[in-house]
N, C-alpha and C positions, 0 to 999 in steps of 0.2 A: 506493501500501498503504500505509496509516494505521501510524502507532507505537505501538507497546507502552504498555501506560494502565502509568500509575506508581498506588503501591499505599499506603493511608492503612499506620500501623504496629497497626493495629489489625483491615485487611485480610491483612498479612502476618500477627498475629500467627496468624491462622485456619487459612492455608495451615500454619503452624508448629502450629496444633492439628493440624488433618488429618495432617500427616505421622509426630506422634506414635506417628498407631491403627497404621501402616501401617508394613510390611516394609520394614529398611532405613532405618530414620527417623534414627540418630545420623548416615550420607551422605547420606542427602537435605538433613538441617536445616542440615548446614554449606554444602552448594553453593547451598541458596538463600541463607542468610547473611552469604558472601564475593559475592554481583553486588549484595544490600542497603546491607549497613556496608562493605562495601571497594571498590564499584563496578566490579568484575572484569567481562568479556567472560565468558558462558558458557566461549569454548574456550582463556578466559586459566585458569578454572577447569577444566574439566578436562586443561588441559594442565602439572599441579601435577606436580610428586615433594613425598616428602619431605621433601626436602631443600632442596627452594623455600621453606620454609616455618615445619620442626625444627635447629634447632641444634646443634653436634657435643654440648654436654651436656643436650639433652633441649628445653631453653624453647622455644619458642614467637619466631620471630627477631619481630620491632618492623615490620620490612619487607619484604616480596617481593620480589624483585629479578629479574624477569620478561627471559628472552634475545628478542634479537629474533627468536626460532624460535617464542616463543612467544606472540607478539603480531598483533592484528591489521595493524597498517598496519610487519609487521615492523622493528620499533622498538626495542630495550630500553624500559623505564620500570620504575618501582618504584610499590608499593601501597600506602600507611602501612596499618596493619592495626593499630587500636583499644583499647584497652584492653580494651572487651566482647566483638571480636571476640579478639581474644587470648587471655580467658579461655572459650570458646566451644572456642575450635579445640585448648586444651591437655586439655575435656572432651573433643573426639572421638580426640584421640592418647592416651587409658587409655582409653577402648574400642575401641582395636584391635589393645593385642598391643604382641604381634612390630614394628616399624619398620624397614623398608630403604628409604637414602635413596634411591636409584633408581627405585622405584618407584613405582608414582601414586599420588596423596592419595587421590584418588577413584578405587576399583575396584568393576566391574560383579558380574553374581551370577556373572558364570563367574571375576573376580578377575582379568579383563584392565582396564585403562584403560579410560575413558571417549573415546570420540571426540564434537569441539563439539554434531556431528547430533543424537547418541545421549542426548549431557544433555543438549540443549537441548527434545528429546523428550520425556525424562525430569520436566524440570522445566514443563514448559506443560500436563503432563500429571497435576501435583498444579497450579498453579492450578486448572483444569478443573476437578477433584474436588473441590476444595474449594470449589467456585460463586464465581470470581473470573470470571468471564464478558471477555475482552477482554484479560488476561494472558497473557506471554510470558513466554522467557526473555529478556527483554529487560527486561523490568520493573524486577527488582531494580536493574540498572543505570540504570535514567529513573528511579525513585525515590532512586537513592542522591543521583543529581546537583541534580534537583530538590529532596530535602532538606535538601540542605545552602544552595544557594540562597536558598531561605528562610530561613536561617535570616545570610541576612544572607553569605557565602562570596563572594567577585569571581572571576565569570567567569572571570580570569587563573587564579586559582588549580584551579578546578572544571574548567577545561580540561588543568591540567597535572595533575591524580589523574585524571581521563579518560583520559589519557593522548591525548588527542584534537592536532591541532598547530593548528589553527583555533578562537578562539571563537567564532566564526562555529554552529560544527558543535556542540559546547556548552549554546550558548543554543537550540536547536532539542530538549533535550533537555527543557526547561527547562517543565514544568503551569503556566499560572496559571489559579486558577480565581476568582470572584464573590466568595468570602469575603477572597479578599487583597487585588481590588480594590478592597473596601468600608475595610475596613485599613488601604491605603493611600494613602486620598483622604483620611482623618481625620489623620493625618499633618500637614495642612496645620495642621490646627485650626480 
């Protein structure tokens, strides 16, 4: 089975532009951004509760603490939330009206929380409809790790951000292209 395709910022914008024209735009936008800008797995995004993201004073938390039950490896981990993502989460919160802390952050049309599988299918459909062949619900996470690697973030930090126990797992997420190889050899002067 091939890996999910990583997406460029331009391709993420294409997916977000598509989402903006459809029903449930704010919900679908935040689900994509949580995978792309925080590196969360789709199952972790589906498992989020309002209390995981919003502090008691109504502000967006700078860190999301995932319990063992919310993660793939059944190990608790902390997801760090960038200022840019915090602004998006604040906007999403304002669009949702009354917030009930123990309710799911993302809800389906039936007002239930998403299962990991249903959210994955929703994200896959978004990418397909936006014309992003090869992209899947794991593309955001791979893009997050690849982008940070290309910006010089060390593999140990990446592994910690991704919740990986092994750096070899993290290394498999990182895409390399010809432009990066050309730039690398030019460093030799």
